[in-house]
C-alpha positions in Angstrom: -155.9 -43.9 27.6 -158.5 -46.3 28.4 -157.1 -46.6 31.7 -157.5 -43.4 33.3 -160.5 -40.6 32.5 -159.2 -36.8 32.1 -160.4 -34.4 34.9 -159.1 -30.8 35.9 -155.3 -31.2 36.5 -153.6 -28.1 38.0 -150.1 -27.0 36.8 -148.2 -28.7 39.0 -149.4 -32.1 37.7 -151.4 -33.0 41.3 -155.0 -33.5 41.7 -157.4 -31.2 43.7 -158.0 -32.2 47.0 -160.7 -34.3 47.9 -160.6 -35.2 43.7 -162.0 -38.9 42.7 -159.8 -41.3 41.1 -159.9 -41.4 37.6 -159.6 -44.8 36.6 -162.3 -47.3 35.5 -161.7 -50.4 37.6 -163.3 -54.0 36.8 -164.0 -55.7 40.8 -163.3 -59.1 40.6 -166.1 -61.3 40.9 -167.1 -62.3 44.4 -167.3 -66.0 44.8 -167.3 -68.3 47.3 -163.7 -69.2 48.0 -163.0 -73.4 46.0 -162.4 -76.0 48.4 -159.6 -77.5 49.5 -159.0 -79.8 46.7 -157.8 -83.8 47.4 -153.8 -84.6 47.0 -154.8 -86.7 43.9 -157.2 -84.5 42.1 -155.6 -83.5 38.4 -154.9 -79.7 37.8 -156.7 -77.8 35.5 -156.8 -77.8 32.2 -154.4 -74.9 31.0 -155.9 -71.7 29.9 -154.6 -70.4 26.2 -152.0 -68.1 26.3 -152.7 -64.0 26.8 -152.4 -62.7 23.5 -150.3 -59.3 23.7 -151.6 -56.7 21.5 -148.7 -55.3 19.2 -147.5 -51.8 20.2 -147.3 -50.0 16.6 -144.0 -47.7 16.6 -144.1 -44.2 16.3 -144.2 -42.2 13.2 -141.2 -40.1 12.1 -141.7 -36.5 13.3 -140.3 -34.5 10.2 -141.3 -31.0 11.3 -142.8 -27.7 9.8 -141.7 -27.0 5.7 -139.8 -24.4 5.5 -141.9 -20.7 4.8 -141.0 -18.3 2.6 -139.7 -15.7 5.1 -136.8 -15.9 7.6 -137.9 -17.2 11.0 -135.8 -18.2 13.9 -133.1 -20.8 14.9 -131.9 -21.9 18.2 -128.3 -24.1 19.0 -128.3 -25.5 23.0 -125.7 -27.4 24.0 -128.3 -29.6 26.0 -132.4 -31.2 25.8 -133.4 -28.8 29.2 -132.8 -25.7 27.4 -133.7 -26.6 24.0 -136.8 -27.9 25.1 -137.4 -24.8 27.3 -137.3 -22.7 24.0 -139.5 -25.3 22.3 -142.0 -24.7 24.6 -142.0 -20.9 25.3 -142.5 -20.3 21.6 -145.8 -22.2 22.0 -145.9 -25.5 18.8 -142.0 -25.3 17.4 -141.3 -25.8 13.8 -139.2 -28.7 14.4 -135.8 -30.1 16.7 -133.1 -31.1 15.1 -129.8 -33.2 15.5 -127.1 -32.8 13.4 -125.2 -36.6 12.1 -122.1 -35.3 13.1 -122.2 -32.4 15.2 -122.9 -32.3 19.3 -126.5 -29.6 20.4 -129.6 -29.8 19.4 -131.5 -27.1 16.9 -134.3 -26.3 17.3 -136.8 -24.5 13.8 -139.5 -21.1 15.9 -141.8 -19.5 13.6 -141.1 -16.4 15.9 -139.6 -14.0 13.6 -135.8 -13.2 14.2 -136.6 -9.9 16.6 -138.7 -11.5 18.5 -136.5 -14.6 19.0 -133.1 -14.2 19.1 -133.1 -12.7 22.4 -135.0 -15.8 24.2 -132.6 -17.8 22.8 -130.0 -15.7 24.3 -131.8 -15.7 27.8 -131.5 -19.4 27.2 -128.1 -19.8 26.8 -128.5 -20.8 23.6 -126.9 -18.9 20.3 -129.2 -17.7 17.8 -129.9 -18.2 13.7 -132.0 -16.7 11.3 -133.3 -19.9 8.7 -134.9 -19.0 5.2 -135.5 -20.7 2.5 -133.8 -24.2 4.3 -130.1 -21.3 4.4 -128.7 -20.6 8.0 -127.0 -17.4 8.7 -125.7 -16.4 12.2 -127.4 -13.5 14.7 -127.3 -12.4 17.7 -123.8 -12.6 19.9 -120.9 -14.5 18.2 -118.9 -17.2 19.4 -121.6 -19.9 18.0 -121.3 -23.1 15.8 -120.6 -23.0 12.9 -124.8 -23.9 11.5 -125.5 -26.8 8.9 -125.8 -25.7 5.1 -129.0 -26.9 4.9 -131.7 -27.9 7.2 -132.1 -31.5 4.9 -128.8 -32.5 6.9 -130.6 -32.4 10.4 -131.9 -35.7 12.1 -135.8 -34.7 13.0 -136.7 -35.6 16.4 -139.4 -35.3 18.9 -140.0 -33.0 21.7 -140.2 -36.3 23.4 -137.6 -37.7 22.3 -135.3 -34.7 24.2 -136.7 -35.4 27.3 -136.0 -39.0 28.0 -132.3 -37.7 27.7 -133.1 -35.6 30.5 -131.1 -36.4 33.8 -133.4 -37.6 36.7 -133.3 -35.7 40.0 -132.0 -37.4 42.7 -135.3 -37.9 44.5 -139.3 -37.8 43.0 -140.6 -35.0 42.3 -143.8 -32.9 43.6 -146.5 -34.1 45.8 -148.6 -36.4 43.6 -152.3 -38.0 44.9 -152.0 -40.1 42.4 -148.8 -42.5 40.7 -148.8 -44.8 37.8 -146.0 -47.7 38.6 -144.9 -49.6 35.7 -142.3 -52.6 37.6 -141.2 -56.5 36.1 -144.1 -58.9 37.0 -141.8 -60.7 39.8 -142.1 -57.0 41.5 -146.1 -56.8 41.5 -146.7 -58.3 44.5 -143.8 -56.1 46.6 -145.3 -52.9 44.6 -148.8 -53.6 45.6 -147.6 -54.3 49.2 -146.4 -50.2 49.4 -149.0 -49.1 48.3 -151.3 -50.5 50.5 -150.0 -50.0 53.3 -150.3 -46.1 53.3 -154.2 -47.0 52.1 -154.4 -46.3 48.5 -157.0 -47.2 46.9 -154.8 -49.7 44.2 -155.7 -50.8 40.6 -153.6 -52.9 38.2 -153.3 -54.1 34.5 -151.1 -55.5 32.4 -148.8 -53.6 29.7 -146.9 -54.1 26.8 -144.2 -51.7 25.7 -141.6 -50.9 23.1 -138.9 -48.5 23.3 -139.6 -45.7 20.9 -136.0 -45.6 19.6 -134.2 -47.9 19.0 -134.8 -51.5 17.3 -135.2 -53.3 20.6 -138.3 -55.8 20.6 -141.5 -55.7 22.5 -141.9 -56.6 26.0 -144.1 -57.4 28.6 -144.9 -55.3 32.0 -147.1 -55.1 35.2 -148.8 -51.6 36.1 -150.2 -50.7 39.5 -152.3 -47.8 39.7 -152.6 -46.1 43.3 -154.7 -42.9 43.9 -154.2 -41.6 47.8 -157.5 -41.4 50.6 -158.4 -38.7 51.8 -157.5 -35.1 50.7 -153.1 -35.7 51.5 -150.6 -36.5 49.1 -149.4 -40.1 48.8 -145.9 -40.3 51.5 -142.5 -38.6 49.6 -141.3 -42.2 50.9 -143.6 -44.3 49.0 -142.4 -42.2 45.8 -139.0 -42.9 47.0 -139.0 -46.5 47.6 -141.1 -47.5 44.8 -138.5 -45.1 42.2 -135.6 -46.9 44.1 -136.7 -50.7 43.0 -135.0 -52.0 40.2 -136.5 -52.1 36.5 -139.7 -49.3 37.9 -140.6 -46.2 36.4 -142.9 -44.4 38.8 -145.0 -41.8 36.7 -147.1 -39.2 36.5 -150.1 -38.6 34.0 -149.7 -36.1 32.3 -152.2 -36.2 29.9 -154.5 -38.5 27.7 -151.8 -40.3 25.8 -148.3 -39.7 28.3 -147.2 -40.7 31.4 -144.1 -39.1 32.5 -141.0 -40.3 35.1 -142.0 -38.4 38.6 -137.9 -37.3 39.0 -138.0 -35.8 35.4 -138.1 -31.5 35.8 -139.5 -31.3 32.8 -138.3 -27.3 32.1 -142.5 -27.0 30.0 -145.2 -27.8 31.0 -146.9 -31.3 31.1 -149.5 -30.7 28.4 -147.8 -29.1 26.1 -145.4 -32.1 26.0 -148.5 -34.6 25.8 -149.9 -32.9 22.9 -147.2 -33.5 21.1 -148.2 -37.1 21.1 -149.3 -38.6 18.0 -153.4 -39.2 18.0 -153.4 -43.2 18.5 -150.6 -43.8 20.7 -149.8 -43.8 24.0 -146.4 -42.7 25.2 -144.7 -43.4 28.4 -141.4 -41.0 29.3 -138.7 -41.8 31.6 -135.5 -39.8 32.7 -132.3 -40.3 30.6 -131.9 -43.8 32.9 -135.2 -45.9 31.9 -136.1 -44.7 28.3 -139.0 -43.7 26.5 -141.6 -46.1 25.2 -145.0 -46.8 23.1 -147.5 -49.2 25.5 -150.1 -50.3 25.1 -152.4 -51.0 28.8 -155.0 -53.7 29.3 -158.2 -53.7 31.3 -157.5 -52.6 35.0 -159.1 -54.6 37.7 -159.0 -53.7 42.0 -156.2 -54.9 43.8 -157.8 -58.0 45.8 -157.5 -58.8 49.1 -157.9 -61.6 51.3 -156.8 -63.1 54.9 -154.7 -65.6 55.7 -157.8 -67.5 56.9 -159.5 -67.8 53.6 -159.3 -70.2 50.9 -157.5 -68.7 47.9 -158.4 -70.4 44.2 -155.4 -71.2 42.3 -153.7 -69.4 39.8 -154.8 -70.7 35.8 -152.5 -70.3 33.2 -153.6 -67.7 31.0 -155.3 -65.0 33.9 -153.0 -61.8 34.9 -149.7 -63.6 36.2 -148.9 -63.4 39.6 -150.2 -59.7 39.3 -154.0 -60.8 40.2 -152.6 -63.3 43.3 -154.5 -61.8 46.2 -152.6 -60.0 48.9 -152.7 -62.4 51.9 -152.6 -60.9 55.7 -151.5 -63.1 58.0 -150.8 -62.3 61.8 -147.2 -61.8 63.1 -145.5 -61.5 66.6 -144.7 -58.2 67.2 -142.1 -56.1 69.1 -144.6 -53.5 69.7 -147.3 -55.4 72.1 -150.5 -53.3 72.7 -152.6 -53.3 75.9 -155.1 -56.2 76.2 -158.6 -54.5 75.4 -160.9 -57.2 75.3 -161.0 -61.8 75.2 -162.1 -64.2 73.1 -164.6 -66.8 75.0 -165.7 -69.8 73.7 -168.6 -71.4 73.9 -166.8 -74.5 76.5 -165.5 -71.2 78.6 -168.4 -70.2 79.3 -168.8 -72.2 82.8 -165.2 -71.7 83.5 -165.7 -67.1 82.7 -168.6 -67.2 85.5 -167.5 -69.5 87.9 -164.4 -66.6 87.6 -166.4 -63.6 87.6 -169.0 -64.1 90.0 -168.6 -60.9 92.9 -166.2 -59.5 90.6 -166.7 -56.0 89.1 -167.0 -56.9 85.8 -169.9 -58.5 85.9 -171.3 -55.0 85.8 -169.2 -53.2 83.3 -168.6 -55.9 81.3 -170.1 -56.7 77.7 -170.8 -59.5 75.8 -170.9 -59.3 72.2 -171.8 -63.1 71.2 -170.9 -65.1 68.0 -171.3 -68.1 66.1 -169.3 -70.2 68.9 -167.2 -67.5 69.5 -168.1 -64.1 71.9 -166.3 -61.2 72.0 -165.8 -60.0 76.5 -165.1 -55.8 77.0 -165.7 -53.4 78.6 -166.7 -49.5 77.4 -163.0 -48.1 77.2 -161.4 -51.2 76.9 -160.4 -54.2 79.5 -159.3 -53.1 82.6 -159.8 -56.5 84.2 -156.6 -60.1 84.0 -158.7 -62.2 82.5 -157.1 -66.2 83.0 -159.1 -67.5 80.0 -160.2 -66.8 76.9 -157.5 -65.3 73.6 -156.5 -62.0 74.6 -156.7 -59.3 72.1 -156.2 -55.4 70.9 -157.6 -53.6 69.6 -156.1 -51.7 66.5 -156.6 -47.4 67.5 -160.3 -46.4 66.2 -160.8 -49.6 64.2 -163.7 -52.1 64.9 -161.1 -54.9 64.9 -159.4 -56.2 67.1 -156.1 -58.9 66.5 -154.7 -61.7 69.5 -152.6 -59.6 71.7 -148.9 -59.9 70.4 -149.4 -60.3 67.1 -149.6 -57.7 64.2 -150.6 -57.9 60.5 -148.7 -58.5 57.8 -148.4 -56.7 55.8 -149.3 -53.8 57.7 -152.3 -52.6 55.1 -153.9 -49.2 55.4 -157.6 -49.0 57.3 -159.3 -49.1 53.8 -157.7 -52.3 52.9 -158.3 -53.9 56.4 -162.2 -52.5 55.9 -162.5 -55.0 52.7 -160.0 -57.6 54.0 -162.3 -58.8 56.8 -165.6 -57.4 55.7 -166.3 -55.0 58.4 -169.4 -52.1 57.9 -171.2 -50.5 60.1 -172.3 -52.0 63.3 -169.6 -54.6 62.5 -166.4 -55.7 64.3 -164.4 -58.0 63.4 -161.7 -60.6 65.3 -158.9 -61.5 64.3 -156.9 -64.8 65.8 -153.9 -67.3 64.6 -156.7 -70.4 64.7 -159.6 -68.0 62.6 -161.4 -64.8 62.7 -164.8 -63.6 63.4 -167.4 -61.5 62.6 -169.7 -60.2 65.1 -172.4 -57.5 65.4 -172.6 -55.5 68.5 -175.7 -53.6 67.1 -177.6 -56.8 67.4 -176.0 -59.2 69.8 -174.4 -57.4 72.2 -175.4 -58.4 75.4 -174.2 -57.5 79.6 -172.3 -59.8 81.1 -174.7 -60.6 83.8 -176.6 -62.3 81.0 -174.4 -65.5 82.2 -176.3 -65.3 85.5 -179.2 -64.8 84.2 -182.1 -67.1 84.9 -186.3 -67.3 84.8 -187.3 -64.9 86.9 -189.6 -66.5 89.8 -193.3 -65.6 89.9 -193.9 -62.5 91.5 -197.1 -61.4 93.7 -197.8 -57.6 94.0 -200.7 -55.2 95.3 -202.2 -56.1 98.8 -204.9 -58.8 100.4 -207.8 -57.2 101.9 -206.0 -57.9 105.3 -203.3 -55.7 105.0 -205.8 -52.9 103.0 -207.8 -52.7 106.5 -204.5 -52.9 108.5 -203.1 -49.7 106.4 -206.4 -48.1 106.3 -206.4 -48.5 110.3 -202.3 -47.4 111.0 -203.3 -44.8 108.5 -206.5 -42.9 109.4 -209.1 -40.8 108.1 -205.4 -38.3 106.5 -205.5 -41.1 104.6 -209.0 -40.6 102.7 -208.5 -36.9 102.2 -207.4 -35.4 99.1 -204.4 -33.6 98.5 -201.3 -32.7 96.8 -199.3 -35.8 95.8 -196.1 -36.3 95.3 -195.2 -36.3 91.8 -193.8 -39.7 90.7 -189.7 -40.5 90.9 -188.0 -40.7 87.5 -187.2 -43.8 86.3 -184.1 -44.8 86.8 -182.2 -45.4 83.7 -181.4 -49.5 82.1 -177.6 -48.9 83.2 -176.7 -51.9 80.7 -178.8 -50.7 78.3 -176.5 -48.0 78.6 -172.9 -49.8 78.8 -173.9 -51.9 75.7 -174.5 -48.7 74.5 -171.2 -47.0 74.6 -169.4 -49.7 73.4 -171.5 -49.7 70.3 -171.2 -46.0 70.4 -167.3 -46.5 70.9 -167.2 -49.6 68.3 -168.3 -47.4 65.8 -166.1 -43.7 66.1 -168.9 -42.1 67.8 -166.7 -41.7 71.1 -168.0 -38.3 72.8 -171.4 -40.0 72.9 -170.1 -43.5 74.2 -168.3 -41.1 77.1 -171.8 -39.9 77.9 -173.7 -43.0 77.9 -170.9 -43.8 81.0 -171.4 -40.7 82.8 -174.8 -41.5 82.9 -174.4 -45.2 83.8 -172.1 -43.5 86.4 -168.9 -44.6 85.4 -167.0 -41.1 85.3 -163.8 -43.1 85.5 -164.6 -44.7 82.5 -166.0 -41.9 80.9 -163.1 -39.4 81.2 -160.9 -41.8 79.5 -163.0 -41.6 76.5 -164.0 -38.4 76.5 -159.7 -37.6 76.8 -159.9 -39.6 73.6 -162.4 -37.8 71.8 -160.6 -34.7 72.3 -157.3 -35.8 71.6 -159.0 -36.8 68.4 -160.8 -33.9 67.5 -157.1 -31.5 68.3 -155.9 -33.5 65.3 -158.2 -33.7 63.2 -157.5 -30.0 63.3 -154.2 -29.9 63.5 
């Protein structure tokens, strides 16, 4: 497919751990948000409709002409056993149904002495076929055979698979899925995938049923690939598969998508090889059907915060599909602790008056910003403050949100980093009044900097009179050479250590941050961080 690039895949249909996504993404260009338009502004002229490509109907599969030698034919009551026999013979000579008789007929290139036992082992009845004529073979009790192969209607293995019933839940563990749904459901699908921190891409899709005269229709496609080494959550697959008019697929080959609810009795790649060259098919269970499809260009799912200004959609672009998923703050039922406060410029004087003589002046760190500043302490704020906007930090991330609120939709860390523009060395703050991006590496200062003024002039050394008095007091011993005491080691810069501890903590280096606190004499805070670091490493080993 144009959307996917094939790499190694195991027989279970899942990627090896840590494999990269196999799709080509056209990233959305980053441009400044359009400024708000006045109410009387004229809307932009509509773009021409997006042309939909034509999905060609599949060719009719005629099967292999009858050879002069005898070959094995099998009759099966259902599509599952017929598919299993077709796949086990390598490449069958044809699959057929009778317009008046039930069941499925499969012609195999195997000679009768090899194929009869296989047919009966799968619950079918065996026949021999020579020159288009059938003769019963094997155990008795089979259906009367047709008079000639010409009386049968050829069908493809994919059509057989499309008659299989769906499993009650998605099968297998999948690191990537392809979701085909109606356009109105697109936003819900994208949000669900982002919540589990999946890499998400989207495309338009056109489909035509493989069997029947139904017209071509348009749909939307979402590609989701799991970050890290684990599979996508089973709850995600169950939820998506339960949406109306939605098909959750696995990639069975370069030309075939297969419903994850289908338990095929043969290898996915074998079935994909039966799709004609130049075509792309999508195979669903009996309640969905099979389709010939055309997939448009994939784009990365856009995510932006509620504080950004989104450009209005224009006609002819991806309908509804490409509208950014807006991340906003909503009240939470599980408020977390207050880890920091956001202080604005006009609150700095009151903050200085309140903190005078309090312990926070020694341990607090401020990360300065454009009119708003983050005030916290290494390992978290331990002092209640009557001013500023209280903030809660998302566990393990350099992101603070207003206390009592949470992000909706609850997207994963990768999507959050992209939404807020996070990068190494930066910290983001989200409140109802706006969001801020701060740099602890460059703009973090101790809280006591609020009081720091120009230092007074200091005179060092001794005057001549003072030197004479000192010599008189010390006596001759002051001038004798002797061993000198080693100079005392310089005391560590406490403010620098606390600032480094906060920066390391925000960067995720918890153990190093705890060591800085220990060097600064903050043993309680160091113990809190050491405990957190131990829990993180224990979780990684588990």
